[in-house]
PyMOL Python script that loads the backbone (N, CA, C, O; Angstrom):
from pymol import cmd

cmd.read_pdbstr("""\
ATOM      1  N   UNK A   1      75.342 136.348  70.878  1.00  0.00           N
ATOM      2  CA  UNK A   1      74.798 137.529  71.753  1.00  0.00           C
ATOM      3  C   UNK A   1      73.494 137.505  71.604  1.00  0.00           C
ATOM      4  O   UNK A   1      72.929 137.653  70.520  1.00  0.00           O
ATOM      5  N   UNK A   2      72.750 137.253  73.051  1.00  0.00           N
ATOM      6  CA  UNK A   2      71.143 137.246  72.834  1.00  0.00           C
ATOM      7  C   UNK A   2      70.701 138.499  73.114  1.00  0.00           C
ATOM      8  O   UNK A   2      71.175 139.190  74.015  1.00  0.00           O
ATOM      9  N   UNK A   3      69.711 138.870  72.304  1.00  0.00           N
ATOM     10  CA  UNK A   3      68.768 140.094  72.265  1.00  0.00           C
ATOM     11  C   UNK A   3      68.470 140.330  73.855  1.00  0.00           C
ATOM     12  O   UNK A   3      68.337 139.408  74.659  1.00  0.00           O
ATOM     13  N   UNK A   4      68.406 141.401  74.100  1.00  0.00           N
ATOM     14  CA  UNK A   4      67.610 141.684  75.535  1.00  0.00           C
ATOM     15  C   UNK A   4      66.699 142.740  75.240  1.00  0.00           C
ATOM     16  O   UNK A   4      67.253 143.627  74.590  1.00  0.00           O
ATOM     17  N   UNK A   5      65.474 142.963  75.492  1.00  0.00           N
ATOM     18  CA  UNK A   5      64.539 144.030  75.239  1.00  0.00           C
ATOM     19  C   UNK A   5      64.649 144.925  76.250  1.00  0.00           C
ATOM     20  O   UNK A   5      65.257 144.679  77.292  1.00  0.00           O
ATOM     21  N   UNK A   6      64.078 145.992  76.002  1.00  0.00           N
ATOM     22  CA  UNK A   6      64.235 147.160  77.276  1.00  0.00           C
ATOM     23  C   UNK A   6      63.195 146.814  78.367  1.00  0.00           C
ATOM     24  O   UNK A   6      62.075 146.313  78.269  1.00  0.00           O
ATOM     25  N   UNK A   7      63.844 147.198  79.340  1.00  0.00           N
ATOM     26  CA  UNK A   7      63.004 146.754  80.819  1.00  0.00           C
ATOM     27  C   UNK A   7      62.247 148.130  81.383  1.00  0.00           C
ATOM     28  O   UNK A   7      61.547 148.197  82.394  1.00  0.00           O
ATOM     29  N   UNK A   8      62.529 149.054  80.593  1.00  0.00           N
ATOM     30  CA  UNK A   8      62.097 150.631  81.206  1.00  0.00           C
ATOM     31  C   UNK A   8      62.861 151.021  82.379  1.00  0.00           C
ATOM     32  O   UNK A   8      62.338 151.783  83.192  1.00  0.00           O
ATOM     33  N   UNK A   9      64.070 150.574  82.561  1.00  0.00           N
ATOM     34  CA  UNK A   9      65.188 150.926  83.614  1.00  0.00           C
ATOM     35  C   UNK A   9      66.217 151.264  82.913  1.00  0.00           C
ATOM     36  O   UNK A   9      67.225 150.570  83.043  1.00  0.00           O
ATOM     37  N   UNK A  10      66.243 152.457  81.952  1.00  0.00           N
ATOM     38  CA  UNK A  10      67.205 152.503  81.292  1.00  0.00           C
ATOM     39  C   UNK A  10      68.258 153.464  81.987  1.00  0.00           C
ATOM     40  O   UNK A  10      67.692 154.343  82.637  1.00  0.00           O
ATOM     41  N   UNK A  11      69.633 153.525  82.018  1.00  0.00           N
ATOM     42  CA  UNK A  11      70.636 154.049  82.200  1.00  0.00           C
ATOM     43  C   UNK A  11      71.676 154.768  81.086  1.00  0.00           C
ATOM     44  O   UNK A  11      71.865 154.144  80.042  1.00  0.00           O
ATOM     45  N   UNK A  12      72.207 155.776  81.233  1.00  0.00           N
ATOM     46  CA  UNK A  12      73.058 156.323  80.242  1.00  0.00           C
ATOM     47  C   UNK A  12      74.521 156.493  80.439  1.00  0.00           C
ATOM     48  O   UNK A  12      75.245 157.054  79.616  1.00  0.00           O
ATOM     49  N   UNK A  13      75.014 155.875  81.805  1.00  0.00           N
ATOM     50  CA  UNK A  13      76.340 156.032  82.022  1.00  0.00           C
ATOM     51  C   UNK A  13      76.950 154.847  81.479  1.00  0.00           C
ATOM     52  O   UNK A  13      76.251 153.868  81.221  1.00  0.00           O
ATOM     53  N   UNK A  14      78.366 154.850  81.256  1.00  0.00           N
ATOM     54  CA  UNK A  14      79.170 153.852  80.735  1.00  0.00           C
ATOM     55  C   UNK A  14      78.839 153.768  79.312  1.00  0.00           C
ATOM     56  O   UNK A  14      78.433 154.708  78.629  1.00  0.00           O
ATOM     57  N   UNK A  15      79.062 152.457  78.883  1.00  0.00           N
ATOM     58  CA  UNK A  15      78.982 152.137  77.227  1.00  0.00           C
ATOM     59  C   UNK A  15      77.785 151.411  77.204  1.00  0.00           C
ATOM     60  O   UNK A  15      77.157 151.369  76.146  1.00  0.00           O
ATOM     61  N   UNK A  16      77.222 150.633  78.537  1.00  0.00           N
ATOM     62  CA  UNK A  16      75.924 149.517  78.118  1.00  0.00           C
ATOM     63  C   UNK A  16      74.627 150.154  79.167  1.00  0.00           C
ATOM     64  O   UNK A  16      74.844 150.744  80.226  1.00  0.00           O
ATOM     65  N   UNK A  17      73.773 149.978  78.805  1.00  0.00           N
ATOM     66  CA  UNK A  17      72.364 150.308  79.876  1.00  0.00           C
ATOM     67  C   UNK A  17      72.445 149.489  80.847  1.00  0.00           C
ATOM     68  O   UNK A  17      72.609 148.280  80.679  1.00  0.00           O
ATOM     69  N   UNK A  18      72.343 150.036  81.949  1.00  0.00           N
ATOM     70  CA  UNK A  18      72.428 149.119  83.086  1.00  0.00           C
ATOM     71  C   UNK A  18      70.812 148.388  83.550  1.00  0.00           C
ATOM     72  O   UNK A  18      70.556 147.732  84.560  1.00  0.00           O
ATOM     73  N   UNK A  19      70.015 148.728  82.564  1.00  0.00           N
ATOM     74  CA  UNK A  19      68.712 147.860  82.545  1.00  0.00           C
ATOM     75  C   UNK A  19      68.549 146.787  82.010  1.00  0.00           C
ATOM     76  O   UNK A  19      68.265 145.742  82.597  1.00  0.00           O
ATOM     77  N   UNK A  20      68.763 146.975  80.455  1.00  0.00           N
ATOM     78  CA  UNK A  20      68.866 145.835  79.607  1.00  0.00           C
ATOM     79  C   UNK A  20      70.017 145.240  79.117  1.00  0.00           C
ATOM     80  O   UNK A  20      69.950 144.209  78.448  1.00  0.00           O
ATOM     81  N   UNK A  21      71.321 145.916  79.447  1.00  0.00           N
ATOM     82  CA  UNK A  21      72.543 145.487  79.172  1.00  0.00           C
ATOM     83  C   UNK A  21      73.161 145.584  77.689  1.00  0.00           C
ATOM     84  O   UNK A  21      74.275 145.219  77.314  1.00  0.00           O
ATOM     85  N   UNK A  22      72.296 146.077  77.077  1.00  0.00           N
ATOM     86  CA  UNK A  22      72.829 146.474  75.565  1.00  0.00           C
ATOM     87  C   UNK A  22      73.484 147.642  75.383  1.00  0.00           C
ATOM     88  O   UNK A  22      73.342 148.591  76.154  1.00  0.00           O
ATOM     89  N   UNK A  23      74.306 147.666  74.278  1.00  0.00           N
ATOM     90  CA  UNK A  23      75.297 148.959  74.149  1.00  0.00           C
ATOM     91  C   UNK A  23      74.477 149.917  74.039  1.00  0.00           C
ATOM     92  O   UNK A  23      73.297 149.748  73.731  1.00  0.00           O
ATOM     93  N   UNK A  24      75.099 151.239  74.323  1.00  0.00           N
ATOM     94  CA  UNK A  24      74.143 152.454  73.797  1.00  0.00           C
ATOM     95  C   UNK A  24      74.450 152.583  72.393  1.00  0.00           C
ATOM     96  O   UNK A  24      73.733 153.424  71.850  1.00  0.00           O
ATOM     97  N   UNK A  25      75.188 152.085  71.715  1.00  0.00           N
ATOM     98  CA  UNK A  25      75.336 151.963  70.210  1.00  0.00           C
ATOM     99  C   UNK A  25      73.994 151.223  69.517  1.00  0.00           C
ATOM    100  O   UNK A  25      73.228 151.675  68.665  1.00  0.00           O
ATOM    101  N   UNK A  26      73.992 149.943  70.183  1.00  0.00           N
ATOM    102  CA  UNK A  26      72.966 149.258  69.728  1.00  0.00           C
ATOM    103  C   UNK A  26      71.616 149.831  69.859  1.00  0.00           C
ATOM    104  O   UNK A  26      70.873 149.883  68.879  1.00  0.00           O
ATOM    105  N   UNK A  27      71.223 150.310  71.135  1.00  0.00           N
ATOM    106  CA  UNK A  27      70.306 151.016  71.260  1.00  0.00           C
ATOM    107  C   UNK A  27      69.678 151.825  70.217  1.00  0.00           C
ATOM    108  O   UNK A  27      68.569 151.720  69.692  1.00  0.00           O
ATOM    109  N   UNK A  28      70.827 152.824  69.993  1.00  0.00           N
ATOM    110  CA  UNK A  28      70.734 154.133  69.010  1.00  0.00           C
ATOM    111  C   UNK A  28      70.544 153.365  67.665  1.00  0.00           C
ATOM    112  O   UNK A  28      69.726 153.855  66.886  1.00  0.00           O
ATOM    113  N   UNK A  29      71.116 152.357  67.332  1.00  0.00           N
ATOM    114  CA  UNK A  29      71.029 151.855  65.805  1.00  0.00           C
ATOM    115  C   UNK A  29      69.413 151.291  65.667  1.00  0.00           C
ATOM    116  O   UNK A  29      68.734 151.376  64.643  1.00  0.00           O
ATOM    117  N   UNK A  30      69.002 150.722  66.905  1.00  0.00           N
ATOM    118  CA  UNK A  30      67.783 150.155  66.994  1.00  0.00           C
ATOM    119  C   UNK A  30      66.679 151.023  66.673  1.00  0.00           C
ATOM    120  O   UNK A  30      65.767 150.785  65.881  1.00  0.00           O
ATOM    121  N   UNK A  31      66.908 152.342  67.566  1.00  0.00           N
ATOM    122  CA  UNK A  31      65.997 153.191  67.306  1.00  0.00           C
ATOM    123  C   UNK A  31      65.750 153.910  65.998  1.00  0.00           C
ATOM    124  O   UNK A  31      64.730 154.450  65.569  1.00  0.00           O
ATOM    125  N   UNK A  32      67.008 153.764  65.461  1.00  0.00           N
ATOM    126  CA  UNK A  32      66.993 154.471  63.848  1.00  0.00           C
ATOM    127  C   UNK A  32      66.507 153.431  62.801  1.00  0.00           C
ATOM    128  O   UNK A  32      66.068 153.903  61.752  1.00  0.00           O
ATOM    129  N   UNK A  33      66.524 152.090  62.938  1.00  0.00           N
ATOM    130  CA  UNK A  33      65.876 151.252  62.285  1.00  0.00           C
ATOM    131  C   UNK A  33      64.588 151.460  62.172  1.00  0.00           C
ATOM    132  O   UNK A  33      64.024 151.687  61.101  1.00  0.00           O
ATOM    133  N   UNK A  34      63.774 151.362  63.814  1.00  0.00           N
ATOM    134  CA  UNK A  34      62.614 151.549  63.954  1.00  0.00           C
ATOM    135  C   UNK A  34      61.819 152.739  63.285  1.00  0.00           C
ATOM    136  O   UNK A  34      60.788 152.688  62.615  1.00  0.00           O
ATOM    137  N   UNK A  35      62.722 154.016  63.721  1.00  0.00           N
ATOM    138  CA  UNK A  35      62.229 155.045  62.678  1.00  0.00           C
ATOM    139  C   UNK A  35      62.075 154.802  61.540  1.00  0.00           C
ATOM    140  O   UNK A  35      60.943 154.946  61.078  1.00  0.00           O
ATOM    141  N   UNK A  36      62.935 154.441  60.862  1.00  0.00           N
ATOM    142  CA  UNK A  36      63.071 154.140  59.238  1.00  0.00           C
ATOM    143  C   UNK A  36      61.631 153.164  58.664  1.00  0.00           C
ATOM    144  O   UNK A  36      61.027 153.239  57.594  1.00  0.00           O
ATOM    145  N   UNK A  37      61.459 152.477  59.576  1.00  0.00           N
ATOM    146  CA  UNK A  37      60.386 151.213  59.175  1.00  0.00           C
ATOM    147  C   UNK A  37      59.148 152.197  59.027  1.00  0.00           C
ATOM    148  O   UNK A  37      58.503 152.342  57.988  1.00  0.00           O
ATOM    149  N   UNK A  38      58.865 152.998  60.500  1.00  0.00           N
ATOM    150  CA  UNK A  38      58.107 153.714  60.669  1.00  0.00           C
ATOM    151  C   UNK A  38      57.412 154.816  59.502  1.00  0.00           C
ATOM    152  O   UNK A  38      56.249 155.027  59.158  1.00  0.00           O
ATOM    153  N   UNK A  39      58.667 155.361  59.110  1.00  0.00           N
ATOM    154  CA  UNK A  39      58.717 156.231  58.051  1.00  0.00           C
ATOM    155  C   UNK A  39      58.440 155.667  56.960  1.00  0.00           C
ATOM    156  O   UNK A  39      57.579 156.257  56.307  1.00  0.00           O
ATOM    157  N   UNK A  40      58.930 154.561  56.429  1.00  0.00           N
ATOM    158  CA  UNK A  40      58.554 153.564  55.404  1.00  0.00           C
ATOM    159  C   UNK A  40      56.869 153.497  55.318  1.00  0.00           C
ATOM    160  O   UNK A  40      56.150 153.786  54.361  1.00  0.00           O
ATOM    161  N   UNK A  41      56.515 153.036  56.601  1.00  0.00           N
ATOM    162  CA  UNK A  41      55.099 152.674  56.387  1.00  0.00           C
ATOM    163  C   UNK A  41      54.324 153.918  56.322  1.00  0.00           C
ATOM    164  O   UNK A  41      53.265 153.878  55.695  1.00  0.00           O
ATOM    165  N   UNK A  42      54.661 154.933  56.831  1.00  0.00           N
ATOM    166  CA  UNK A  42      53.631 156.206  56.698  1.00  0.00           C
ATOM    167  C   UNK A  42      53.970 156.722  55.027  1.00  0.00           C
ATOM    168  O   UNK A  42      53.012 157.127  54.369  1.00  0.00           O
ATOM    169  N   UNK A  43      55.033 156.694  54.537  1.00  0.00           N
ATOM    170  CA  UNK A  43      55.236 157.121  53.360  1.00  0.00           C
ATOM    171  C   UNK A  43      54.356 156.487  52.236  1.00  0.00           C
ATOM    172  O   UNK A  43      53.742 157.067  51.340  1.00  0.00           O
ATOM    173  N   UNK A  44      54.460 154.960  52.543  1.00  0.00           N
ATOM    174  CA  UNK A  44      53.508 154.091  51.970  1.00  0.00           C
ATOM    175  C   UNK A  44      51.774 154.268  52.103  1.00  0.00           C
ATOM    176  O   UNK A  44      50.976 153.840  51.270  1.00  0.00           O
ATOM    177  N   UNK A  45      51.454 154.935  53.244  1.00  0.00           N
ATOM    178  CA  UNK A  45      50.272 154.914  53.764  1.00  0.00           C
ATOM    179  C   UNK A  45      49.618 154.002  53.859  1.00  0.00           C
ATOM    180  O   UNK A  45      48.461 154.045  53.442  1.00  0.00           O
ATOM    181  N   UNK A  46      50.235 152.647  54.551  1.00  0.00           N
ATOM    182  CA  UNK A  46      49.607 151.548  54.812  1.00  0.00           C
ATOM    183  C   UNK A  46      48.427 151.530  55.708  1.00  0.00           C
ATOM    184  O   UNK A  46      48.529 152.134  56.776  1.00  0.00           O
ATOM    185  N   UNK A  47      47.260 150.887  55.406  1.00  0.00           N
ATOM    186  CA  UNK A  47      46.122 150.825  56.212  1.00  0.00           C
ATOM    187  C   UNK A  47      46.315 149.592  56.958  1.00  0.00           C
ATOM    188  O   UNK A  47      45.403 149.286  57.726  1.00  0.00           O
ATOM    189  N   UNK A  48      47.522 148.675  56.864  1.00  0.00           N
ATOM    190  CA  UNK A  48      47.542 147.607  57.632  1.00  0.00           C
ATOM    191  C   UNK A  48      48.851 147.530  58.054  1.00  0.00           C
ATOM    192  O   UNK A  48      49.620 146.646  57.677  1.00  0.00           O
ATOM    193  N   UNK A  49      49.124 148.365  58.777  1.00  0.00           N
ATOM    194  CA  UNK A  49      50.872 148.160  59.229  1.00  0.00           C
ATOM    195  C   UNK A  49      51.381 146.918  59.860  1.00  0.00           C
ATOM    196  O   UNK A  49      52.497 146.434  59.669  1.00  0.00           O
ATOM    197  N   UNK A  50      50.394 146.424  60.677  1.00  0.00           N
ATOM    198  CA  UNK A  50      50.804 145.144  61.513  1.00  0.00           C
ATOM    199  C   UNK A  50      50.675 144.103  60.513  1.00  0.00           C
ATOM    200  O   UNK A  50      51.002 142.999  60.948  1.00  0.00           O
ATOM    201  N   UNK A  51      50.352 144.119  59.475  1.00  0.00           N
ATOM    202  CA  UNK A  51      50.515 142.948  58.327  1.00  0.00           C
ATOM    203  C   UNK A  51      52.047 143.392  57.679  1.00  0.00           C
ATOM    204  O   UNK A  51      52.924 142.556  57.464  1.00  0.00           O
ATOM    205  N   UNK A  52      52.134 144.210  57.529  1.00  0.00           N
ATOM    206  CA  UNK A  52      53.505 144.600  57.125  1.00  0.00           C
ATOM    207  C   UNK A  52      54.645 144.298  57.921  1.00  0.00           C
ATOM    208  O   UNK A  52      55.551 143.715  57.324  1.00  0.00           O
ATOM    209  N   UNK A  53      54.800 144.529  59.000  1.00  0.00           N
ATOM    210  CA  UNK A  53      55.416 144.386  60.156  1.00  0.00           C
ATOM    211  C   UNK A  53      55.810 142.894  60.080  1.00  0.00           C
ATOM    212  O   UNK A  53      56.932 142.474  59.796  1.00  0.00           O
ATOM    213  N   UNK A  54      54.702 142.149  60.381  1.00  0.00           N
ATOM    214  CA  UNK A  54      54.702 140.709  60.874  1.00  0.00           C
ATOM    215  C   UNK A  54      55.421 140.186  59.327  1.00  0.00           C
ATOM    216  O   UNK A  54      56.138 139.221  59.591  1.00  0.00           O
ATOM    217  N   UNK A  55      55.463 140.464  57.978  1.00  0.00           N
ATOM    218  CA  UNK A  55      55.461 140.086  56.824  1.00  0.00           C
ATOM    219  C   UNK A  55      56.936 140.121  56.836  1.00  0.00           C
ATOM    220  O   UNK A  55      57.543 139.054  56.746  1.00  0.00           O
ATOM    221  N   UNK A  56      57.654 141.375  56.950  1.00  0.00           N
ATOM    222  CA  UNK A  56      59.254 141.964  56.813  1.00  0.00           C
ATOM    223  C   UNK A  56      59.782 140.860  58.009  1.00  0.00           C
ATOM    224  O   UNK A  56      60.700 140.115  57.668  1.00  0.00           O
ATOM    225  N   UNK A  57      59.277 140.733  59.306  1.00  0.00           N
ATOM    226  CA  UNK A  57      59.718 140.147  60.493  1.00  0.00           C
ATOM    227  C   UNK A  57      59.946 138.644  59.899  1.00  0.00           C
ATOM    228  O   UNK A  57      61.030 138.074  60.027  1.00  0.00           O
ATOM    229  N   UNK A  58      58.818 138.049  59.233  1.00  0.00           N
ATOM    230  CA  UNK A  58      59.303 136.376  58.855  1.00  0.00           C
ATOM    231  C   UNK A  58      60.294 136.387  57.494  1.00  0.00           C
ATOM    232  O   UNK A  58      60.803 135.312  57.179  1.00  0.00           O
ATOM    233  N   UNK A  59      60.578 137.582  56.680  1.00  0.00           N
ATOM    234  CA  UNK A  59      61.511 137.640  55.641  1.00  0.00           C
ATOM    235  C   UNK A  59      62.886 137.948  56.136  1.00  0.00           C
ATOM    236  O   UNK A  59      63.851 137.422  55.580  1.00  0.00           O
ATOM    237  N   UNK A  60      63.051 138.812  57.204  1.00  0.00           N
ATOM    238  CA  UNK A  60      64.450 138.819  57.886  1.00  0.00           C
ATOM    239  C   UNK A  60      64.697 137.799  58.432  1.00  0.00           C
ATOM    240  O   UNK A  60      65.903 137.556  58.392  1.00  0.00           O
ATOM    241  N   UNK A  61      63.865 136.751  59.154  1.00  0.00           N
ATOM    242  CA  UNK A  61      63.987 135.455  59.745  1.00  0.00           C
ATOM    243  C   UNK A  61      64.812 134.548  58.674  1.00  0.00           C
ATOM    244  O   UNK A  61      65.974 134.142  58.709  1.00  0.00           O
ATOM    245  N   UNK A  62      63.868 134.396  57.793  1.00  0.00           N
ATOM    246  CA  UNK A  62      64.204 133.478  56.487  1.00  0.00           C
ATOM    247  C   UNK A  62      65.666 133.481  55.817  1.00  0.00           C
ATOM    248  O   UNK A  62      66.450 132.575  55.534  1.00  0.00           O
ATOM    249  N   UNK A  63      65.708 135.018  55.670  1.00  0.00           N
ATOM    250  CA  UNK A  63      67.275 135.520  55.383  1.00  0.00           C
ATOM    251  C   UNK A  63      68.159 135.090  56.350  1.00  0.00           C
ATOM    252  O   UNK A  63      69.268 134.677  56.010  1.00  0.00           O
ATOM    253  N   UNK A  64      67.847 135.125  57.433  1.00  0.00           N
ATOM    254  CA  UNK A  64      68.783 135.060  58.525  1.00  0.00           C
ATOM    255  C   UNK A  64      69.409 133.569  58.560  1.00  0.00           C
ATOM    256  O   UNK A  64      70.599 133.277  58.675  1.00  0.00           O
ATOM    257  N   UNK A  65      68.171 132.599  58.416  1.00  0.00           N
ATOM    258  CA  UNK A  65      68.240 131.255  58.268  1.00  0.00           C
ATOM    259  C   UNK A  65      69.277 130.549  57.153  1.00  0.00           C
ATOM    260  O   UNK A  65      69.934 129.509  57.214  1.00  0.00           O
ATOM    261  N   UNK A  66      69.146 131.503  56.175  1.00  0.00           N
ATOM    262  CA  UNK A  66      69.580 131.241  54.911  1.00  0.00           C
ATOM    263  C   UNK A  66      71.174 131.275  54.756  1.00  0.00           C
ATOM    264  O   UNK A  66      71.929 130.517  54.145  1.00  0.00           O
ATOM    265  N   UNK A  67      71.446 132.539  55.604  1.00  0.00           N
ATOM    266  CA  UNK A  67      72.814 132.726  55.922  1.00  0.00           C
ATOM    267  C   UNK A  67      73.826 131.958  57.044  1.00  0.00           C
ATOM    268  O   UNK A  67      75.057 131.935  57.023  1.00  0.00           O
ATOM    269  N   UNK A  68      72.915 131.339  58.027  1.00  0.00           N
ATOM    270  CA  UNK A  68      73.429 130.652  58.991  1.00  0.00           C
ATOM    271  C   UNK A  68      74.262 129.527  58.662  1.00  0.00           C
ATOM    272  O   UNK A  68      74.769 128.850  59.557  1.00  0.00           O
TER     273      UNK A  68
END
""", "prot")
cmd.dss("prot")
cmd.show_as("cartoon", "prot")
cmd.util.cbc("prot")
cmd.orient("prot")
């Protein structure tokens, strides 16, 4: 499955968004994940959140490549 980002044409009918095509469950899970990362950054009071996000992005992609 290819990830489709939000295109600001959200719908709530059915099982999938009519805008991006993602399931409503995937959208909910993504929002929870983002909220969790934001809370982590705030908890640790990072002055450079963009560096943290960039680093964990690289780390996630590296781990995915190892398991592919």
